[in-house]
C-alpha positions as CSV (number, residue, x, y, z in Angstrom):
1,M,-30.2,-11.5,17.2
2,E,-26.4,-12.3,17.4
3,E,-26.3,-13.1,13.7
4,K,-27.9,-9.7,13.0
5,N,-25.4,-8.0,15.2
6,D,-22.6,-9.7,13.5
7,A,-24.0,-8.8,10.1
8,R,-24.0,-5.1,11.2
9,Y,-20.7,-5.2,13.0
10,K,-18.8,-6.7,10.0
11,W,-19.4,-3.4,8.1
12,V,-18.8,-1.2,11.2
13,M,-15.5,-3.1,11.7
14,L,-14.6,-2.7,8.0
15,G,-15.2,1.1,8.3
16,M,-12.9,1.3,11.4
17,L,-10.2,-0.7,9.7
18,A,-10.6,1.4,6.5
19,V,-10.0,4.6,8.4
20,T,-6.9,3.1,9.9
21,Y,-5.7,2.2,6.5
22,F,-6.5,5.7,5.2
23,L,-4.4,7.2,8.0
24,M,-1.5,4.9,7.3
25,H,-1.3,5.8,3.6
26,A,-2.1,9.4,4.2
27,S,1.0,9.6,6.4
28,R,3.1,8.0,3.7
29,Q,1.9,10.3,1.0
30,V,2.5,13.4,3.1
31,F,6.2,12.6,2.8
32,N,6.0,12.1,-1.0
33,A,4.0,15.3,-1.6
34,S,6.4,17.3,0.7
35,L,9.7,16.2,-0.9
36,P,10.7,19.4,-2.6
37,Q,9.9,21.5,0.6
38,I,11.7,19.0,2.9
39,K,14.7,19.2,0.5
40,V,14.8,23.0,0.7
41,D,14.3,23.1,4.5
42,L,16.9,20.4,5.3
43,A,19.4,21.3,2.5
44,S,22.1,22.2,5.0
45,H,21.8,18.6,6.5
46,G,22.4,16.8,3.2
47,A,18.9,16.5,1.9
48,T,19.6,15.5,-1.7
49,D,17.2,13.5,-3.9
50,A,19.2,10.4,-3.1
51,Q,19.1,11.0,0.6
52,L,15.4,11.7,0.6
53,G,14.9,8.5,-1.5
54,L,16.9,6.6,1.1
55,S,14.4,7.7,3.8
56,R,11.6,6.0,1.9
57,T,13.8,3.0,1.3
58,I,14.5,2.6,5.1
59,F,10.8,2.7,5.7
60,L,10.2,-0.1,3.2
61,F,13.1,-2.1,4.5
62,A,11.9,-1.9,8.1
63,Y,8.4,-2.7,7.0
64,G,9.5,-5.7,4.9
65,L,11.9,-7.0,7.7
66,M,9.3,-6.9,10.5
67,V,6.0,-7.7,8.7
68,P,6.4,-11.5,8.8
69,F,6.7,-11.3,12.6
70,A,3.7,-9.0,12.7
71,G,1.7,-11.6,10.8
72,I,2.7,-14.3,13.2
73,A,1.9,-12.0,16.2
74,A,-1.6,-11.6,14.7
75,D,-2.0,-15.4,14.9
76,F,-0.7,-15.7,18.4
77,F,-2.3,-12.6,20.0
78,R,-5.7,-11.0,19.7
79,R,-5.7,-9.1,16.4
80,K,-7.4,-6.0,18.0
81,W,-4.4,-5.3,20.1
82,V,-1.9,-5.9,17.3
83,I,-3.8,-3.2,15.3
84,V,-4.0,-0.8,18.3
85,V,-0.3,-1.1,19.1
86,G,0.7,-0.7,15.5
87,T,-1.5,2.4,15.2
88,L,0.0,3.9,18.3
89,F,3.5,3.3,17.1
90,F,3.1,4.7,13.6
91,S,1.0,7.7,14.7
92,T,3.5,8.9,17.2
93,S,6.4,8.4,14.8
94,V,4.7,10.4,12.1
95,F,3.8,13.2,14.6
96,F,7.3,13.6,15.8
97,T,8.7,13.5,12.3
98,G,7.4,17.0,12.0
99,F,10.1,18.1,14.5
100,S,12.9,16.6,12.4
101,D,15.9,18.9,12.0
102,S,18.3,16.5,10.4
103,M,18.3,13.6,7.9
104,L,19.2,11.2,10.7
105,M,16.0,12.1,12.5
106,L,14.1,11.6,9.3
107,F,15.7,8.2,8.8
108,I,14.8,7.0,12.4
109,L,11.4,8.5,12.8
110,Y,9.8,8.4,9.4
111,G,11.8,5.5,8.1
112,F,12.5,3.0,10.8
113,M,9.9,3.6,13.5
114,N,7.0,4.4,11.1
115,G,7.8,1.2,9.1
116,I,7.7,-1.0,12.2
117,G,4.3,0.5,13.3
118,Q,2.6,0.2,10.0
119,C,3.7,-3.3,9.3
120,M,1.7,-4.5,12.3
121,I,-1.7,-3.6,10.8
122,P,-2.3,-5.2,7.4
123,G,-2.0,-8.9,8.3
124,A,-4.3,-8.6,11.3
125,A,-6.8,-6.3,9.6
126,S,-7.1,-8.2,6.4
127,S,-7.6,-11.6,8.2
128,L,-10.4,-10.0,10.3
129,V,-12.1,-8.7,7.1
130,A,-11.7,-12.2,5.5
131,Q,-13.1,-13.9,8.6
132,Y,-16.3,-11.8,8.7
133,H,-16.8,-11.4,5.0
134,T,-17.2,-14.6,2.9
135,E,-19.5,-14.0,-0.1
136,T,-18.6,-10.3,0.0
137,R,-14.8,-10.8,0.4
138,S,-13.5,-9.1,-2.7
139,T,-16.0,-6.2,-2.2
140,A,-15.0,-5.8,1.4
141,L,-11.3,-6.0,0.8
142,S,-11.7,-3.6,-2.1
143,I,-13.5,-1.0,0.2
144,Y,-10.6,-1.5,2.6
145,Q,-8.1,-1.0,-0.2
146,S,-9.9,2.1,-1.5
147,A,-9.1,3.8,1.8
148,L,-5.5,3.9,0.5
149,Y,-6.7,6.0,-2.5
150,V,-8.7,8.4,-0.4
151,G,-5.8,8.8,2.0
152,V,-3.2,9.5,-0.7
153,L,-5.5,12.0,-2.5
154,I,-6.5,14.0,0.6
155,S,-3.0,14.1,2.1
156,S,-1.3,15.0,-1.2
157,V,-3.5,18.0,-1.7
158,A,-3.2,19.1,1.9
159,A,0.5,18.6,2.0
160,G,1.0,20.3,-1.3
161,W,-1.0,23.3,-0.2
162,L,0.7,23.5,3.2
163,G,4.2,22.9,1.7
164,G,3.7,25.8,-0.7
165,S,2.7,28.1,2.2
166,S,6.2,28.3,3.7
167,S,9.6,26.5,3.8
168,S,8.5,24.7,7.0
169,G,4.9,24.1,6.0
170,W,5.6,20.5,5.5
171,R,5.9,20.0,9.3
172,I,2.3,21.0,9.9
173,S,1.2,18.1,7.6
174,F,3.0,15.6,9.8
175,W,1.7,17.0,13.0
176,A,-1.9,17.0,11.6
177,F,-2.0,13.5,10.2
178,G,0.0,12.0,13.1
179,G,-2.2,13.7,15.7
180,V,-5.4,12.5,14.0
181,A,-4.0,8.9,13.9
182,M,-3.2,9.1,17.7
183,V,-6.8,10.1,18.4
184,W,-8.1,7.2,16.1
185,M,-6.0,4.7,18.1
186,V,-8.2,5.6,21.1
187,V,-11.4,4.9,19.0
188,L,-10.0,1.5,18.0
189,T,-9.3,0.7,21.6
190,L,-12.8,1.5,22.6
191,F,-14.9,0.0,19.7
192,L,-13.0,-2.7,17.9
193,R,-14.0,-6.1,19.1
194,N,-11.5,-8.5,20.6
195,T,-12.4,-11.1,18.0
196,P,-10.9,-14.6,18.5
197,A,-9.2,-16.4,15.5
198,L,-11.1,-18.5,13.1
199,K,-11.8,-21.9,14.5
200,V,-10.9,-25.2,12.7
201,Q,-13.0,-28.2,13.7
202,G,-14.3,-26.3,16.7
203,E,-10.9,-25.4,18.1
204,E,-8.9,-22.1,17.8
205,V,-5.7,-23.0,16.1
206,K,-2.5,-21.0,16.5
207,P,0.0,-22.4,13.9
208,K,3.7,-22.6,14.5
209,F,5.9,-20.3,12.5
210,K,7.6,-23.1,10.7
211,D,4.2,-24.7,9.8
212,A,2.9,-21.4,8.4
213,L,6.1,-20.8,6.4
214,A,6.0,-24.4,5.1
215,A,2.3,-24.0,4.0
216,F,3.2,-20.8,2.2
217,C,6.3,-22.1,0.5
218,A,4.4,-25.2,-0.8
219,K,2.3,-23.0,-3.0
220,P,4.1,-21.8,-6.2
221,S,1.1,-19.5,-6.8
222,A,1.8,-17.7,-3.6
223,W,5.4,-17.1,-4.5
224,L,4.5,-15.8,-8.0
225,L,1.9,-13.5,-6.5
226,T,4.5,-12.2,-4.1
227,F,6.9,-11.5,-6.9
228,A,4.1,-9.7,-8.9
229,F,3.2,-7.7,-5.8
230,G,6.8,-6.8,-5.4
231,M,7.0,-5.5,-9.0
232,L,3.9,-3.3,-8.3
233,V,5.5,-2.0,-5.0
234,F,8.7,-1.1,-6.9
235,G,6.9,0.7,-9.7
236,S,4.2,2.4,-7.5
237,N,6.8,3.7,-5.0
238,C,8.6,5.3,-7.9
239,F,5.4,6.9,-9.0
240,R,4.0,8.0,-5.6
241,T,7.3,9.3,-4.3
242,W,8.6,11.2,-7.4
243,M,5.7,12.1,-9.6
244,P,4.9,15.3,-7.7
245,A,8.6,16.3,-8.0
246,F,8.6,15.4,-11.7
247,L,5.5,17.6,-12.4
248,Q,7.0,20.5,-10.5
249,G,10.1,20.1,-12.6
250,Q,8.2,20.6,-15.9
251,K,8.5,24.4,-15.8
252,E,6.7,24.9,-19.1
253,W,3.6,23.3,-17.5
254,G,3.5,26.1,-14.8
255,L,2.4,24.0,-11.8
256,T,2.6,25.2,-8.2
257,P,3.5,22.7,-5.5
258,G,-0.2,22.3,-4.6
259,S,-1.4,21.8,-8.2
260,A,1.5,19.4,-8.9
261,A,0.6,17.3,-5.8
262,F,-3.1,17.3,-6.9
263,H,-2.4,16.2,-10.5
264,A,0.1,13.6,-9.3
265,V,-2.7,11.7,-7.5
266,F,-6.1,12.8,-8.7
267,W,-6.1,11.3,-12.1
268,F,-4.3,8.1,-11.0
269,Y,-6.8,7.5,-8.2
270,L,-9.8,8.4,-10.3
271,G,-8.8,5.5,-12.5
272,S,-8.0,3.4,-9.5
273,F,-11.5,3.9,-8.0
274,L,-13.1,2.8,-11.3
275,G,-10.8,-0.1,-11.7
276,I,-11.3,-1.4,-8.1
277,A,-15.1,-1.1,-8.4
278,L,-15.3,-2.9,-11.7
279,G,-12.7,-5.5,-10.8
280,A,-14.3,-6.3,-7.4
281,R,-17.8,-6.6,-8.7
282,T,-16.6,-8.9,-11.5
283,S,-14.5,-11.0,-9.1
284,D,-17.3,-11.6,-6.6
285,K,-19.8,-12.3,-9.4
286,L,-17.6,-14.8,-11.3
287,S,-15.4,-16.3,-8.7
288,T,-17.7,-19.3,-7.9
289,K,-17.9,-20.2,-11.6
290,R,-14.3,-19.3,-12.7
291,R,-12.0,-19.8,-9.8
292,G,-9.0,-18.2,-11.4
293,I,-10.8,-14.9,-12.3
294,R,-9.1,-13.0,-9.5
295,L,-5.7,-13.8,-10.8
296,T,-6.7,-13.0,-14.4
297,I,-8.0,-9.6,-13.4
298,M,-4.8,-8.9,-11.4
299,A,-2.6,-9.8,-14.4
300,V,-4.6,-7.7,-16.8
301,G,-4.3,-4.7,-14.5
302,L,-0.5,-5.0,-14.4
303,A,-0.3,-5.4,-18.1
304,L,-2.2,-2.2,-18.6
305,S,0.0,-0.3,-16.1
306,A,3.3,-1.1,-17.8
307,P,3.0,1.1,-20.9
308,T,1.0,3.9,-19.2
309,M,3.6,4.4,-16.5
310,A,6.2,5.1,-19.2
311,G,3.7,7.1,-21.2
312,M,2.9,9.6,-18.4
313,V,6.4,11.0,-18.3
314,L,7.1,10.8,-22.1
315,V,4.1,12.7,-23.5
316,P,4.6,16.4,-24.3
317,S,1.7,18.0,-22.5
318,L,0.0,17.9,-19.0
319,W,-3.4,16.8,-20.3
320,L,-1.9,13.8,-22.0
321,S,0.1,12.9,-18.9
322,C,-3.1,13.1,-16.9
323,V,-4.8,10.7,-19.4
324,M,-1.9,8.2,-19.0
325,M,-2.1,8.5,-15.2
326,F,-5.9,7.7,-15.4
327,F,-5.2,4.5,-17.3
328,F,-2.2,3.7,-15.1
329,G,-4.6,4.0,-12.1
330,L,-7.2,1.9,-13.8
331,G,-4.7,-1.0,-14.1
332,G,-3.7,-0.5,-10.5
333,G,-7.3,-0.8,-9.4
334,F,-7.8,-4.1,-11.3
335,F,-4.8,-5.4,-9.3
336,D,-5.7,-3.9,-5.9
337,C,-9.3,-5.3,-5.9
338,N,-7.8,-8.8,-5.5
339,L,-4.5,-7.9,-3.8
340,Y,-5.5,-9.9,-0.7
341,A,-8.4,-12.0,-2.0
342,G,-6.2,-13.5,-4.7
343,L,-3.7,-14.7,-2.1
344,F,-6.4,-16.0,0.1
345,D,-7.6,-18.2,-2.8
346,V,-4.4,-20.3,-2.4
347,V,-3.8,-20.1,1.4
348,A,-5.7,-22.0,4.1
349,P,-7.7,-19.8,6.5
350,R,-5.6,-20.9,9.5
351,Y,-2.4,-19.4,7.9
352,R,-3.8,-16.2,6.5
353,S,-2.3,-13.7,9.0
354,A,1.1,-15.3,8.7
355,A,0.8,-15.6,4.9
356,M,0.0,-11.9,4.7
357,G,3.2,-11.3,6.6
358,F,5.3,-13.3,4.1
359,Y,3.4,-11.8,1.2
360,L,4.0,-8.2,2.3
361,S,7.6,-8.9,3.4
362,G,8.6,-10.4,0.1
363,A,6.9,-7.6,-1.9
364,F,8.4,-4.8,0.2
365,F,11.9,-6.2,0.1
366,I,11.6,-6.4,-3.7
367,G,10.3,-2.9,-3.9
368,C,12.3,-1.1,-1.2
369,P,15.3,-0.1,-3.4
370,A,12.9,1.7,-5.8
371,T,12.9,5.3,-4.4
372,A,16.6,5.4,-3.6
373,V,17.4,3.9,-7.1
374,L,15.1,6.4,-8.9
375,G,16.5,9.2,-6.7
376,W,20.0,8.3,-7.9
377,V,18.8,8.0,-11.6
378,G,17.1,11.4,-11.3
379,H,20.2,13.0,-9.8
380,N,22.5,11.6,-12.5
381,Y,20.2,11.4,-15.5
382,S,16.5,12.4,-15.1
383,L,13.4,11.3,-13.3
384,Q,11.8,11.0,-16.7
385,T,14.3,8.3,-17.8
386,G,14.0,6.3,-14.6
387,M,10.2,6.2,-14.5
388,A,10.0,5.3,-18.1
389,I,12.3,2.4,-17.6
390,F,10.8,1.2,-14.4
391,G,7.4,0.8,-16.0
392,G,8.7,-2.5,-17.2
393,T,8.4,-3.9,-13.6
394,Y,4.6,-4.1,-14.2
395,A,5.1,-6.2,-17.3
396,L,7.3,-8.7,-15.3
397,G,4.6,-8.8,-12.6
398,A,1.9,-9.6,-15.2
399,L,4.0,-12.4,-16.6
400,A,4.4,-13.9,-13.1
401,I,0.6,-14.0,-12.5
402,F,-0.2,-15.4,-15.9
403,T,2.3,-18.2,-15.2
404,A,0.6,-18.9,-11.8
405,R,-2.8,-18.9,-13.3
406,A,-1.8,-21.2,-16.2
407,F,0.4,-23.8,-14.4
408,F,-0.2,-23.8,-10.6
409,F,-3.5,-22.3,-9.5
410,K,-5.7,-25.3,-10.1
411,R,-3.5,-27.4,-7.8
412,D,-2.9,-24.6,-5.2
413,H,-6.6,-23.4,-4.9
414,V,-8.2,-23.6,-1.4
415,D,-12.0,-23.8,-1.1
């Protein structure tokens, strides 16, 4: 009976964590979709493209700075409470961002406090999913990752519509998504199990920080995967933050704020859903026969994303841009379906929460300058130029994973 309950609960738990992940990324995309309206509303407080890009950079910096400690906390404390506290922190900061009347408040609430709250969740959540799901790991983690796509799509459309309704309509988006996340924190408190850590030889092991760091650093594959993830974070933050503004700037295409926000995410995430479904199914089916298949699929995804990111801003028509966004999303889905499972292939179970912290920290530090740099390029040159150039980050990431697969994976692999 207990085994049946666990079999049922592992999917219930996955659903609860997926909703949490949905709300995290919805609150991020609300900012991206609302950029033009925030700029107009806070123009008297210095809301330039560069300043707004800096808000996102502060978020990524705070996230990257604190996420290793959040990963260690998930190893030392019960993961349920790390997730609950993180949800409480980011939900309240997003809600009160809606009251911001200066760039400084935006920097503190949306950037710093939101980043600290959100960094507490991925390491604890992904290690819980990996602990309950063994044969279905890629599929389960792909479902978890798919919540990102749904969150971004829904919040983009909602924020674009609300932002176009008035100069301060963007504030309602933050109040709505922040408020829902606060309610969801109560649901997690009541229904998420207080699951103990995975046991090794019958004993629950809480590794020391230096042991976890040493185990991570000893795996070249983990370092190369972190670099590749950082290249994806750099490129994807450029796309997610500035694509709605780029589409609104193409006056000949005649897009409203709402339709620009829709096109900026719908075609990309349509491709991503397809990519993550195909990639996850292929990974789970072949991983026992071809151990490096997860890394191969990740590398192919990044290789596909490199030319299509440049193409989406260089083509002369909206429909061609949408086609490019679809294939850009398809490549992203191939990567995302193994975003965590690929790392777990080379990291021992006892170090997974901590390894997730190092993994996310390295990637977010690499990617955190992206929005500020592209904001500066857009102000001095054009968003089109910057996004076309930064498509090359995906090619560098693909090269890193192919290197890990060819030279280090066989030695680094963990059964």
